[in-house]
C-alpha positions as CSV (number, residue, x, y, z in Angstrom):
1,M,98.2,-31.9,-9.4
2,S,98.8,-30.4,-6.0
3,A,101.8,-28.5,-4.6
4,N,102.7,-31.5,-2.6
5,D,103.5,-33.3,-5.9
6,I,106.1,-30.7,-6.9
7,M,109.7,-30.8,-5.8
8,P,111.7,-27.8,-7.0
9,I,115.1,-28.4,-8.6
10,G,118.1,-26.2,-9.1
11,E,117.8,-22.7,-7.7
12,Y,114.0,-22.7,-7.3
13,I,111.9,-22.7,-4.2
14,L,108.2,-23.5,-3.8
15,I,106.3,-20.7,-2.1
16,G,102.7,-20.8,-0.7
17,A,100.5,-17.8,-0.2
18,V,100.5,-15.9,3.0
19,E,97.2,-14.1,3.8
20,E,97.1,-11.0,5.8
21,P,95.0,-11.3,9.0
22,N,91.3,-10.2,8.6
23,T,91.2,-8.5,11.9
24,T,92.7,-5.2,13.1
25,S,94.9,-4.9,16.1
26,S,91.8,-3.8,18.1
27,G,89.9,-6.9,17.0
28,L,87.6,-5.5,14.3
29,M,86.8,-8.0,11.6
30,L,87.6,-6.9,8.0
31,N,85.6,-8.0,5.0
32,V,88.3,-9.8,3.1
33,A,91.6,-11.5,3.8
34,K,93.8,-11.3,0.7
35,P,97.1,-12.8,-0.1
36,V,100.2,-10.6,-0.3
37,E,101.7,-10.7,-3.8
38,N,105.4,-10.6,-2.8
39,K,105.4,-12.5,0.4
40,G,105.1,-16.3,0.9
41,I,105.9,-19.3,3.0
42,V,108.5,-21.7,1.8
43,K,107.1,-25.2,1.2
44,A,110.1,-26.8,-0.5
45,V,113.6,-25.9,-1.7
46,G,115.6,-27.0,-4.7
47,D,118.9,-28.9,-4.5
48,R,121.1,-25.9,-5.3
49,V,119.4,-23.3,-3.0
50,N,121.6,-23.6,0.1
51,T,125.0,-24.4,-1.5
52,D,126.8,-21.1,-0.8
53,K,128.6,-21.4,2.6
54,G,128.5,-17.7,3.5
55,S,124.9,-17.1,2.5
56,T,121.8,-17.2,4.7
57,Q,120.1,-20.5,4.5
58,I,116.5,-20.7,3.3
59,C,114.4,-23.4,5.0
60,V,111.0,-24.9,4.7
61,N,108.4,-22.8,6.7
62,D,110.5,-19.5,6.4
63,V,108.4,-16.5,5.4
64,V,110.2,-14.7,2.5
65,L,109.8,-11.5,0.5
66,F,110.5,-11.9,-3.3
67,I,110.5,-9.7,-6.4
68,P,107.1,-10.5,-8.1
69,G,106.7,-10.9,-11.8
70,N,109.0,-13.8,-12.7
71,E,107.4,-16.5,-10.7
72,I,105.7,-19.6,-12.1
73,R,102.2,-19.9,-10.8
74,I,100.9,-23.3,-9.8
75,S,97.1,-23.3,-9.1
76,N,94.5,-25.8,-8.2
77,S,91.1,-25.3,-6.6
78,E,92.5,-25.3,-3.1
79,E,95.7,-23.4,-3.2
80,S,97.9,-21.1,-5.3
81,D,101.6,-21.7,-5.1
82,K,104.6,-20.3,-6.9
83,L,108.0,-21.5,-8.1
84,V,110.5,-18.6,-7.5
85,S,114.1,-18.4,-8.4
86,I,116.4,-17.9,-5.3
87,K,117.8,-14.9,-7.2
88,N,114.4,-13.1,-6.7
89,V,114.2,-13.7,-2.9
90,I,115.1,-10.4,-1.2
91,G,114.6,-11.3,2.4
92,I,113.4,-13.6,5.2
93,I,110.8,-12.3,7.7
94,K,111.8,-13.4,11.2
95,G,109.1,-14.1,13.7
96,E,106.2,-15.0,11.4
């Protein structure tokens, strides 16, 4: 099963890992690029995510911050994705 086979329902979104760059601003290569635990890129949204008229819309390819700990992890050999409730999303990072 891959993340492409999963379509979230209700108030859930599917988030993929975002890795921090492995170079510094001056161009030095770091040993390891590791994923950030509370940041991810939205791969799919459930059918009740964007139903509030006055709220900010969350779209596929948005980079979001969420409260870690209550997500459902979906892993295979290539990627590690998470199903997160929209209630645990605390922000959208613009420009990433």
